[in-house]
Phi, psi and omega in degrees: 000129184287142178302318179303315181303306177306309173306316188288327178294320183293321180290321176300316183293318178292319182291324184265345180076010181292165174284164182291324179294342181267007186294135176302143183296344181292351180266358181097179180299136179302326180297317177303312184289323175295318180300319182287319174305310178291325177287327172291322177298311174299325173285347180081018177302323178292316183297312185292324177299309179299318177299322180292322185290316183293315182304311177295319184290328177290317183297326174273007180074017181281350182250131174255112187272018179285119182240130185244134184234131175237114182220096175288142178238134173241123189254137174275162175296162187293326182288328177293316185295334185272002182300124176096351180260173186295122175097350185258168175303134174253351180211186182279141178240157181248078188258151170260141179252127177257138178290150173293159174290144180296122183298329184285339183282332181287000000 
């Protein structure tokens, strides 16, 4: 079995999100592709390959290292976040809400 065939199987699996056992036969036995993928991941083959690709691209000026992050954050009130935790509510409660006193009347 050719290395290119196995690597193409790995790429196909990652790009499509299919399970290993659903890998098309043209990439060889799925267990072979999975075993080699696992071995490469544990040995750091993918990390080293990415680092080399990035180093070459950076040396030739093909990478722009400017990074912009846009991440809106929505936070829940502390009592909502504690649901199901120790001291927090574990189920629905039927509480009635009463309005606060008007501060200008006080």
